[in-house]
N, C-alpha and C positions, 0 to 999 in steps of 0.2 A: 504494500500500500504506500510506503514512503517514497518509492520511486515514481509513483503515479501510474494511473491506468487511463488511457485515452482511447478514442475511437479506433485507432489502428490495431488495438488488441482484439477487437470484435472478430469472432469466428476462429480465433487461434486455438490450437490444441492445448489442453491442460490435463493434469492428472487429478482426478477427484478421489478424495479419501473415502473408502467405505468403512474401513476399520482402522485401527492404529498401525496396521502393517499391510493393508491391502488397498491398492489404488486401481481405478479404471480410467481409461482415456475418455476425455470429454471435450466439448468446445465451449468457449466463452461466448455466451449469447448476449448478456447485458453488461456493458462496461460502465454503466451509470451507477449501478448498485452492486454491493458485495454482500456475501453471507458471512457473518462473524460468529465464531464459536465463543460464547460468553461463559461457558463452563457447565458442568454436570449434564451434558447432552443438549443444552439449549443453544439455538442459533437465532440471530437477529439479522434481518436484511436492512442495510444502511447505505447511504450514499458514500462515496469514496471519502469526501471531506469529513463526514460524521465518523466514519471508521478511523480516519487518521486522528481525529480529536479523541475518540474513545481509547485508542492505543497510547496516545500521549498521556491521558489521565491515568491509565492502568500502570504505565511505566513509572510515572511520578509516585503513585501510591506504593508500588512495590519497592521503589528506591527508599522512600521514607521508612517503610517497615523494616527494610534491611539495616538501615542506620540504627533504628531502635534496638534491633536484635544484636547488632554488633556492640552497642554500648552495654547491653545486659550481659553479653558474654565476657566483656572485659571486666565488669564488676564481679561476676561469678568466678572468673579466673583469679582475681586478686583475693577473694575470700578463700578460694581453694589453697592458694599459696600461704596465706596467713594460717589457716588451719593446719597445713602440713608442717609449717615451722613450729607451731605450738606443740604438735604431737612429737616432733623430733626433740624439742627441748624437754618434754616430759619423759621421753624414753631415755635421754641422756642423764637426766636427774635420777631416774630409777636405777640406771646402770651404775652411776657413781655411788648411790646409796648402797647398792648391793656389794660393790667392791669395797667400800668402807667397812661394811659389816663383816665381810670375809677377812679383811686385814686385822680387825679387832678380835677375830675368833668368835664372833657372835653368829652362831648358826641356829637361830631360832626356827628357821624354816626347814631344817633337816631333822631326820629321825635319829634319836639317840638309842643305841643298843647297849644294854647292860649285860656283859658277859661274866659277871662274878657269880660264883656259886653261893647261894644262900642256904 
């Protein structure tokens, strides 16, 4: 649509989609109006200029939504990094505490066996 359709395209051969993977040959009968797929199987007949405006609006809408999603992803990535750093600090603290207990001989988490005969 962006390159423009004019009267010289009338009667030219086109491939018409029947399904997402099957096309049949056809001829362009009306160059004043185009059939636009607006989603979920619905199609609308529009003039070429209306179709151009429609696609411009859709492109702007999708671009704005992509920018919002990108901002959200950046925020979530920052939160993930902070969470990972906090977890690493907690693991390091726990490892240091465990090493200090072992150095002091404080084995409260181990099982003591008494081998004396009473």
